[in-house]
C-alpha positions in Angstrom: 0.0 0.0 0.0 1.4 3.4 -1.0 1.0 6.6 1.0 2.1 10.2 1.1 4.7 11.3 3.8 3.2 13.5 6.5 5.0 16.5 7.7 5.7 17.1 11.4 2.4 17.7 13.0 0.6 16.9 9.6 -0.1 20.5 9.1 -0.8 20.0 5.4 -3.8 17.9 6.4 -5.2 20.5 8.9 -4.7 23.2 6.1 -6.7 21.3 3.5 -9.5 20.2 5.9 -12.7 22.3 5.7 -13.9 23.8 9.0 -16.7 21.9 10.7 -19.5 24.0 9.4 -18.4 23.4 5.8 -17.9 19.6 6.4 -21.6 19.7 7.4 -21.1 17.1 10.3 -24.4 16.2 12.1 -24.5 17.8 15.5 -24.0 15.0 18.1 -26.1 17.0 20.6 -29.1 17.8 18.5 -31.8 15.1 17.8 -33.0 14.6 14.2 -36.2 16.4 15.3 -34.1 19.4 16.5 -34.2 18.8 20.3 -31.1 19.9 22.1 -29.5 17.4 24.4 -28.2 18.9 27.6 -28.3 16.1 30.2 -27.0 12.5 30.5 -30.4 11.3 31.0 -31.6 12.8 27.6 -28.5 11.4 26.0 -29.3 7.8 27.2 -33.0 8.0 26.5 -33.2 10.0 23.3 -30.1 10.7 21.3 -27.9 7.5 21.8 -30.8 5.3 20.8 -31.6 7.3 17.6 -28.0 7.5 16.6 -27.6 3.7 17.1 -30.8 3.1 15.0 -29.6 5.4 12.2 -26.4 3.5 11.9 -28.4 0.2 11.7 -30.6 1.6 9.0 -28.1 3.4 6.9 -24.7 1.7 7.5 -24.2 -1.6 9.1 -27.7 -3.1 8.9 -30.0 -4.7 11.5 -29.4 -8.1 13.2 -32.5 -10.3 12.7 -35.0 -10.1 15.5 -35.1 -13.9 15.9 -34.4 -16.0 18.9 -31.1 -17.8 19.0 -29.1 -19.9 21.6 -25.5 -19.8 22.5 -23.6 -22.6 24.4 -19.9 -23.2 25.0 -17.6 -26.1 25.1 -14.0 -25.9 26.5 -12.4 -28.5 24.4 -8.8 -28.3 25.6 -6.8 -26.6 28.2 -3.0 -26.3 27.8 -1.3 -25.7 31.1 2.0 -25.0 29.5 1.0 -22.6 26.6 3.6 -20.2 25.3 6.4 -22.4 26.6 4.9 -22.4 30.1 4.1 -18.6 30.3 0.4 -19.0 30.0 -2.6 -21.3 30.0 -4.4 -21.8 26.7 -8.0 -22.6 26.3 -9.7 -23.8 23.1 -13.4 -23.0 23.3 -16.2 -23.8 20.9 -18.9 -21.3 20.7 -22.1 -23.1 19.6 -24.9 -21.1 18.0 -28.3 -22.3 17.0 -31.5 -20.8 15.6 -34.4 -21.8 13.5 -33.3 -25.5 13.8 -29.9 -24.6 12.3 -26.5 -24.5 14.0 -23.1 -22.8 13.5 -19.9 -23.0 15.6 -16.8 -21.0 15.9 -13.6 -21.3 17.9 -12.3 -18.9 20.5 -8.7 -19.3 21.7 -7.9 -17.8 25.1 -4.4 -17.3 26.6 -4.2 -16.2 30.3 -1.2 -15.5 32.4 0.1 -18.5 34.4 0.0 -16.9 37.7 -2.4 -16.5 40.7 -3.2 -12.8 40.1 -6.4 -13.4 38.1 -9.0 -12.7 36.9 -7.2 -10.8 34.1 -8.2 -7.8 32.0 -8.5 -9.2 28.5 -8.0 -8.1 24.9 -10.5 -9.6 22.4 -9.8 -9.4 18.7 -10.7 -11.0 15.4 -8.0 -12.2 13.0 -7.8 -12.6 9.2 -6.5 -16.1 8.5 -7.2 -18.2 11.6 -6.3 -18.5 15.3 -3.4 -20.7 14.5 -1.8 -17.8 12.6 -1.6 -15.7 15.8 1.1 -17.9 17.4 3.0 -21.0 16.5 1.9 -23.0 19.5 0.8 -26.4 18.2 -2.3 -26.6 20.5 -4.1 -23.9 18.7 -6.7 -25.4 16.4 -6.6 -24.8 12.7 -10.0 -23.7 11.3 -11.6 -25.7 8.5 -13.6 -22.6 7.4 -13.1 -20.9 4.2 -9.8 -19.0 4.3 -8.6 -16.2 1.9 -5.9 -17.6 -0.5 -2.4 -16.2 0.2 0.6 -17.7 -1.5 3.0 -15.9 1.1 1.2 -17.9 3.8 0.8 -21.0 1.7 -2.9 -20.9 1.8 -4.3 -22.4 -1.4 -7.8 -23.7 -2.2 -9.2 -21.6 0.6 -8.0 -23.9 3.3 -5.5 -23.2 5.9 -3.1 -25.9 7.2 0.0 -26.4 9.4 2.2 -24.4 7.1 0.5 -21.2 8.0 0.9 -21.7 11.8 2.2 -18.5 13.4 2.6 -16.5 10.3 0.8 -13.4 11.8 2.4 -13.6 15.2 4.0 -10.4 14.8 0.6 -8.7 14.9 -0.2 -10.5 18.2 2.7 -10.3 20.6 1.2 -12.8 22.9 4.2 -13.2 25.2 4.4 -9.5 25.7 0.7 -9.2 26.3 0.8 -12.0 29.0 4.0 -10.4 30.5 2.1 -7.1 31.1 -0.6 -8.9 32.9 -3.3 -9.2 30.2 -5.2 -12.1 28.7 -5.7 -12.4 25.0 -8.7 -13.9 23.3 -8.8 -14.4 19.5 -11.4 -15.5 16.9 -11.0 -16.1 13.2 -13.4 -13.7 11.5 -14.0 -16.3 8.7 -15.4 -18.7 11.4 -18.1 -16.2 12.0 -18.7 -15.2 8.4 -16.5 -15.7 5.4 -15.2 -12.5 3.8 -16.5 -12.8 0.3 -19.9 -12.0 -1.4 -21.5 -15.4 -1.0 -25.1 -14.1 -1.0 -25.1 -14.4 2.9 -25.7 -18.1 2.7 -22.8 -19.1 5.0 -21.6 -18.2 8.4 -23.9 -16.9 11.1 -26.2 -15.4 8.4 -27.4 -18.9 7.6 -28.9 -19.3 11.0 -31.6 -16.7 10.4 -34.5 -17.1 8.1 -36.5 -14.6 6.0 -36.0 -12.3 3.1 -33.2 -9.8 3.2 -34.0 -6.1 2.6 -31.9 -2.9 2.3 -31.4 -2.7 6.0 -30.3 -6.3 6.5 -27.0 -6.8 8.2 -23.7 -7.4 6.3 -20.4 -9.1 7.0 -19.3 -6.3 9.3 -22.5 -6.6 11.3 -22.0 -10.3 11.5 -18.5 -10.0 12.8 -19.6 -7.5 15.4 -22.3 -9.7 16.5 -19.8 -12.7 16.8 -17.6 -10.5 18.9 -20.5 -10.1 21.3 -21.0 -13.9 21.3 -17.4 -14.3 22.2 -17.9 -11.8 25.0 -20.8 -14.0 26.2 -18.2 -16.6 26.9 -15.6 -14.3 28.4 -18.3 -13.1 30.8 -18.4 -16.5 32.5 -14.7 -17.5 32.4 -13.3 -17.3 35.8 -9.9 -16.3 34.6 -11.3 -13.2 32.8 -12.2 -9.9 34.5 -15.6 -9.5 32.9 -15.5 -5.7 33.7 -12.2 -5.2 31.9 -12.5 -6.6 28.4 -11.2 -4.5 25.6 -12.3 -5.2 22.0 -9.7 -4.4 19.4 -9.6 -4.7 15.6 -7.5 -3.8 12.6 -8.6 -2.4 9.1 -12.0 -4.0 8.2 -12.0 -5.9 11.5 -11.4 -2.5 13.3 -14.7 -1.4 11.7 -16.3 -4.5 13.3 -14.7 -3.8 16.7 -16.0 -0.3 16.6 -19.4 -1.4 15.7 -19.4 -4.2 18.4 -18.2 -1.6 21.0 -20.9 0.8 20.0 -23.6 -1.6 20.4 -22.5 -3.8 23.3 -21.7 -1.7 26.4 -20.2 -4.8 28.1 -17.0 -4.0 26.3 -15.2 -1.8 28.7 -12.6 -0.3 26.2 -12.7 0.0 22.5 -9.7 0.1 20.0 -9.6 0.9 16.4 -6.4 0.2 14.4 -6.3 1.7 10.9 -10.0 1.2 10.4 -10.6 3.9 7.8 -13.7 4.3 5.7 -16.8 2.9 7.5 -14.7 2.7 10.6 -13.1 5.6 12.4 -12.6 8.1 9.4 -15.0 10.8 8.7 -17.0 10.0 5.5 -17.7 13.7 4.6 -14.0 14.4 4.3 -14.0 12.4 1.1 -10.4 11.6 1.6 -8.7 8.3 0.9 -11.2 5.5 0.4 -14.7 6.7 -0.5 -18.1 5.1 0.0 -18.3 4.3 -3.7 -14.9 2.5 -3.4 -15.8 0.4 -0.3 -19.3 -0.4 -1.4 -18.1 -1.3 -4.9 -15.2 -3.4 -3.9 -16.9 -5.1 -0.9 -20.7 -5.2 -1.4 -21.2 -7.7 1.3 -19.7 -5.6 4.1 -22.6 -3.1 4.8 -26.3 -2.9 4.5 -27.5 -2.2 0.9 -28.9 1.1 2.1 -25.3 2.4 2.5 -24.9 2.4 -1.2 -27.4 5.2 -1.8 -24.8 7.6 -0.3 -22.0 6.7 -2.8 -20.6 10.0 -4.0 -23.1 11.8 -1.7 -21.5 11.5 1.7 -22.8 14.8 2.8 -26.4 13.4 2.7 -25.7 10.8 5.2 -27.8 11.3 8.4 -24.8 10.1 10.5 -21.0 10.3 10.3 -18.3 8.4 12.1 -17.8 10.8 14.9 -21.3 9.8 16.0 -20.2 6.1 16.0 -17.4 7.2 18.4 -20.0 9.0 20.6 -21.9 5.6 21.0 -18.8 4.3 22.9 -19.1 7.1 25.5 -18.4 7.2 28.4 -16.1 4.1 28.0 -12.5 4.5 27.1 -11.8 4.8 23.3 -8.5 4.5 21.4 -8.0 5.2 17.7 -4.7 4.5 15.9 -3.5 5.5 12.4 -0.4 4.9 10.3 1.6 7.7 8.5 1.6 6.0 5.1 -1.9 4.9 5.2 -3.5 7.6 3.2 -6.3 5.1 2.1 -7.5 5.1 5.6 -7.5 8.8 6.0 -5.4 9.2 9.2 -6.6 12.8 10.0 -10.2 11.8 9.3 -9.7 9.1 11.9 -8.4 11.5 14.5 -11.3 14.0 13.7 -13.8 11.5 14.6 -12.5 11.3 18.1 -12.1 15.2 18.3 -15.8 15.6 17.2 -17.0 12.8 19.6 -15.8 14.9 22.6 -19.2 16.5 23.4 -20.7 13.2 24.3 -17.9 12.4 26.8 -18.0 15.9 28.3 -21.8 15.7 28.6 -21.3 12.4 30.5 -18.8 14.0 32.9 -15.4 13.3 31.4 -13.0 16.2 30.7 -11.5 15.6 27.2 -9.3 18.2 25.6 -8.1 16.9 22.3 -7.1 19.7 20.0 -8.1 20.2 16.3 -4.6 19.8 14.9 -3.4 16.2 14.1 -1.0 14.9 16.7 2.6 14.5 15.6 3.9 11.1 14.3 4.9 8.7 17.1 3.7 11.1 19.8 0.6 9.5 21.4 -2.0 11.8 22.9 -4.5 10.8 25.7 -7.1 13.1 27.2 -9.7 11.8 29.7 -11.3 8.7 28.1 -9.8 9.3 24.6 -6.5 8.3 23.2 -4.8 8.5 19.8 -1.6 7.9 17.9 -0.3 8.0 14.4 2.8 6.0 14.0 5.4 5.9 11.2 4.9 3.1 8.7 2.2 1.5 6.7 -1.2 -0.1 7.1 -0.5 -2.8 9.7 -0.5 -3.7 13.4 2.8 -3.5 15.1 4.4 -3.9 18.5 4.5 -0.1 18.9 0.6 -0.2 18.5 0.2 -2.9 21.0 2.4 -1.2 23.6 0.2 2.0 23.3 -2.9 0.1 23.7 -1.6 -1.6 26.8 -0.4 1.7 28.2 -3.9 3.1 27.6 -5.5 0.0 29.2 -3.2 0.4 32.2 -4.6 3.9 32.8 -8.1 2.7 32.8 -7.9 -0.9 34.0 -5.0 -0.3 36.5 -3.3 -3.6 35.5 0.2 -4.4 36.7 2.9 -4.2 34.0 
């Protein structure tokens, strides 16, 4: 992925960005009927529900209102995971609805000590849980997997050769060392990332005709994260009140949407999530709606396509998605060379979400100017960094996430 070098402080971005009134951002504190929100009670009762509903109707789609059941099976416990540094648990999440069933695997690593329960990071991955670490006890998914010659994935099926190929994105030993547990789920186990007509994955559990507001793959991934959270809520090694949901790129979009809907997630992290994630759509910078809806028609609700090239007509924008996380801690990260994700647009969503946090009693003082590269900022419940490099997840990113979690979870390093 190519990108343009940012100057110190990224002043060129601030200079080219229209002021808020010209960007025509919807006002977080004014309802669609024109009512001004001035209290936390009004926010919870009026504004937050209608913003959430607007994202369901216009962006991510609605989860079917059908009953489902979820059960869990702990299939294996490895008392000496990560060469004795952790305990590994392989868990099957079993879903059923309308007489149909679908399972996915969750792999959990917890520190091998007596200091639990532990604050936990939960995240989706792109190629299978076994790619997160080379540990031989991590199961290999039989689900559809994207072909990748570098990882030796052919015919859409992963095998032993790809074990640990994405370990650099998940520094498990360091996460464990800093006193955190790590839970991972393969996104394709929840719903495969191709336009299959929504016949596979968790979509297949639910009956009925699809319409313009039916959920897409990002909605399914977010729903799957909440089902993983169902398990974490009852695992005695996990501190259920200190679970952070984290995602990168398209999975960062899913993490944000999961965190916006499910208030059990105590902290939400977006890594390079870009268009349809953290980046302001009305900036029309980097990836645009026509690009993302054209290239990935299965990700969002069909209703999102009506705003292709007409971002200014959206009833919501991504700063409002950020506001749905309030008052919980929220961290957004960007990469200097990742112009496609619009780093400054990602930061602006945080900046313009601040009124919700302030209304709910948290002092946040992020400034309008984009922070300098490799100089993280944190104010109240909000944190941000733009690091040097490309679209990726690095050790630098993880250290900042754990620093931020330390502030809010008070975990030991």
